[in-house]
C-alpha positions, 0 to 999 in steps of 0.5 A: 280459486283453491288453486289461487289461494294455494298458490299465495300461500306457498308464494307467501311462505317462500318470501318470508323464507327468503327474507330471514334466511340471511339471519341464520348465520354459521357460525364456524363460517371463517373469514377467506384471509388472502395475502396477495392485493392482486387477487383480494376482493373490494368492497366499500367501507372501512371493513373491506378488507374482510371479504365476502364474510364480513359482509353484512346482509343487504337488508341489516343496519349497519352503524361505524364509529370508533372509540373517542378519547376518555371514551370506554367501550360500553359508552361507544356502544350505548352511543350506537343503541345497544342496550346494557345487556347486549353488551354485557353478552358481547364483553362475556363472549370476548372473555379470554380473546380481547379484553374489551374494556381496555380499548385505545382511543381511535380503534374503529369498529362497525356494528351489524344489526339484523332485522330484528333489532338485534346485533348480528355481528361486530368488527372492531379493529385491533390493530391494522393487522388484527380484528376482532369479530363477533358474532350472533347464533341464535342467542349465543355469542361467539368471538374470533380474532382475524389477520388482516390481508396483506400483500407483500412487496420487497425493498433493498435498503443500501448506504455508507456509515458515516456515524451510526446504522441507525443514522445511516438507515434513517438517511435513506429512509429505511426502518432503523429497526432493521439495524436491530435485526441486523445485530441478531442475524449477524451476531454471531460473526460481527461485533457491532460494538467494535467492528463497524466504523465511519466507511463501513457499507450495507445493503439489506433486503428486506420484506414489507407487509402492506395493508389495504389501509395503507399501513406498512410494517417491517417483515423478515430481511431476507439477505443482507451484505455488511462490509465492515473495513473492507471485509464482507459478510454476508447472510441468506435467509433459508429454511431446512427441513430439520432447523427451520429458517436460519441465515447462512452465508455464501457457502451455506454455513450457518452464521449462528454460532455456538456464543454470541460475540457480545451479551449486549445490545449496542454499547461501547468498549471501554476497556479490552482484553490485555495481558497487561493493564493497569487497574482504575481502583487497586492502582496495580498492574495485572491482566484483564480478562474479558472485555469491558463494555460500557453501559447505562445502569439496567441494560439487559444482559444475555446469555451468550450461548446455551447452558447452565448456570454454574454460578450466581454469586457476589463477591468483593472483586467481582460484584453480583456475577454468573458464569455459565457452563456450555459444554465441558470446553466452553464458559461465560462469565458476566461481572459487576451485575447490578442484580440478576433476572428473574429465576438465575440462580445456580443450576438453571438451564439458560438459552442463547439470548435470554435474559440473565441480568443487568448492567451495574457497578458492583465490586471493584468498578469505577461506573456501570459496565460489564466485564464479559469474559469466555473461558476455554478449557479453564483458560481466558481467552479473548472474546473478541477474536475467539474462534466460535464453532458453528451450528450445523450447515445446509444439509448437502441434499438441500444445497442445490435449493440453498444456491437457487434462492441464494442467487436469486437474493443476490441479484436483488442486492445488486439490483437494490444497491447498483454499481456505486450508487449513493445510499438509498432504498428501493423496491424491488421485484423478484427475477426469474432465476438464470440457472447459468448465471453465477451470482455469487462470483460476480457480488 
């Protein structure tokens, strides 16, 4: 009888221990994030992408919902049965991580309640890329933001420009943001205001992140070719040991120059560099030592290179203007600005691409535009034709790896574009590179 009693007590203790164990979760356990959906575990429910670590214990109560229009996190949590005290603790736990007072209608959430009726964990979808995870460990809540799993695909978009690069990309079904990326990649060698014309062609190999809910996000451009007026320009993305990710031409020379070709994005040239021009305000003939870019009031103006602000001032002729000294030889000038960007003053150092001012019509001007000038050793030169110094090429020690990755990228570009094919966007797969094949010569 005593043996049976002891055995009953042991079995009862074991059942209690097993039943309570799922509630005691390690708050430091991380969700396993994977980047290949082909090996991702599949679980039912709106938060299946989080993997096993996000799943509630089998005995827990799961409440799912979404933020309604003109509602708030507090209101939705109260509808789900949370007490004001629990909601307050959750909001406090997320301070410095995410502001739950600024939620967006449609954002989904899932509440996992333990056997004791209290919150065990809460998952809140910030976007298709990010999720807020809140966990209770004893009486303390912890919060973190995790990246959701995705798989990467590669696509090639190719087409012929008829009216604009934006319009052509839209026509072939590609993301129009690729035009902005191309302007950044080729901005050192192509002036997109004057060098791109109807009939020019492009081919772009780029990545897409595909999340398990079907949402797609544009990734990096891996390689691209633009043929402008018969002249080909190529770019290959490559990571070097000393400079990180960068874009290079087919010979391994960096596409990045000491100066960008233009300080504005997507405008038009209203007046070119000329030795003799009739000034529209004074009515007199005089040299025009820069390029005028017509753009709306307030259009951002960026420094075309690293340097120090030599002058940020105003006069009757140039209006608000900035001069930036890049080195002993190069200086750039930005005239007729409406105003300077915050913090821009004499002596301040600026980075290439940094916002320095906004387009205006101050000084001797008939309308909003930017007069951009380059001086080399004190002499003004044509910004459109001056030969700009390049940054460092691919190191010799990494050249073989670059050539291998270049050849793979070029083969994908050729596969996506095809000989004489119309404009299109298509999915491509990475081939196994053939060491004996000279992709560079055939592209």
